[in-house]
N, C-alpha and C positions, 0 to 999 in steps of 0.2 A: 505495499500500500504507500502510496505516495506520501510524503513528511506532510504536504500541507492538506490531505485529507483528514488526516488523523486530529480527532478534536481536542484543544486546549483546553488545560484543566481550567474550570471556570472559577473565576476570583469572585468573594463575595460580592454583592450588589447592594450598594448604600440606598438608603431612601432619597436622599435629595437626586441621586443620578436617575433611580426609578422614577422621580417624579418628573424629571426634566426628559428625559425619553417618552413618556407619556404624553407629555404636552407637545411634544414634537411631532408625535405620531396623531396625536389627535388637533392639533391646531395647524402645521405645518403641510407636512406630507404624510399619509399614511404610509407605513414600512420603514421610513427612515429610523426612527427611533428605534424601532425594533433592529434594524440592523446594525445600529450602536451599541445596542444592549447585547450583542453576539448571537442573536435568534437570526442567523443567516438566512436559511430556507425559506421560513415564514415571510420574513421582512421583504426578501425579493420578491416573493407571491404577491405580496400587499403591495409594492411598490409596482410592478407589471401590472397589476389591476387598477390601482390607481392612476395610472399613466395612461393605460388603455381606454379607461373611461371618459378621462380629459379630453385624449385623440379624438373620442368619437361627438363629446359635446362641442368642441371646437370646430371639426366637420360639420355638423350640423347648424353651427351658427354663422359657418362661410355660406352653407349653401344659401341657408336662410336671407343672408346681405345679397348674394348673388341676384337670387329670384324679386326680392325688393327692387333693386338696382333696373332689373331687366324690364321690371313692371312699368318704374318711372320712364323709361328708357322708350318703351313700346310697349306693345302689344304681346304679351307673354302667358300662355297659361301658367297658373301656380301650379305647382306640384307639391303634396306633403314629405316631408323628411323629419315627421315628429317623431317616428319610430326612430332614429339615429338619437336623438335629442336624449329620451326617455331612458334608452337602452344604455348610452353612457353615464346617466343619471346614477341609476340602477346598479352598473359596475362600479362608477366609483363608491356609492353608498356601501356596496357589499366590501369593499376594500378598506374605507372608512371604519365600519361595523367588527371586520375583521383586529384592525389596529386596535380598536376598545379592548376585544377579548384579550389580545395581545397584553396591553396596556395594563391592564387589571391583573393578568399575570405577573406581569413584572414586580407590582405594588407588592402583590401579598409575597413575592418572591423575597425583596428586599426586605418584608418585615421579619420574614422567617428567618433569613440571615442575618438580621440584627440581634433577633432573640437569641438564635444559637452563639453569637459573639457574644453574648455577655457573660458565656461561661467563661470565655477565655480570660488567663489572665495577661493583663497589657505587659508589654516590654519594660526593663528597668532601664531608666536611664542613669548613665554612668556620671558623675557629677565629678568635679576635680579633687584630686587627692586633698586629704586634710593635710594642714601647713603644719610643719614641724616647727614649733616652737624654739627649738636648740639650732637650726640652721639660719646662716644669715638668706635674706630674700629679696 
């Protein structure tokens, strides 16, 4: 097996990082927060669905604009492309809902990692050596 295909050991996820990934998933681009959190397969699939939905909505808007321009310019029969916009909105909505499920999973994982980490002893910080009063300093 190639070294790139071997999953790396996942480090614990803290709550602030999980919150930031969830916000990125929900408010910016579905799938991007999942990718950054290490959920590669799900993140790529969510991102692909979101991009496909956006492209379909953009194509619908372009077709609608072209038709409206042609109607202003001359007599042309309007043709409905509403199915393209609806399919794009449903596809993007599915990506957004999937990223919502992943975001909630990330927050749950961070909470579990945080509770598991409370049992660990923090590392000791070595301070400066004690001063010896008999030696010149």
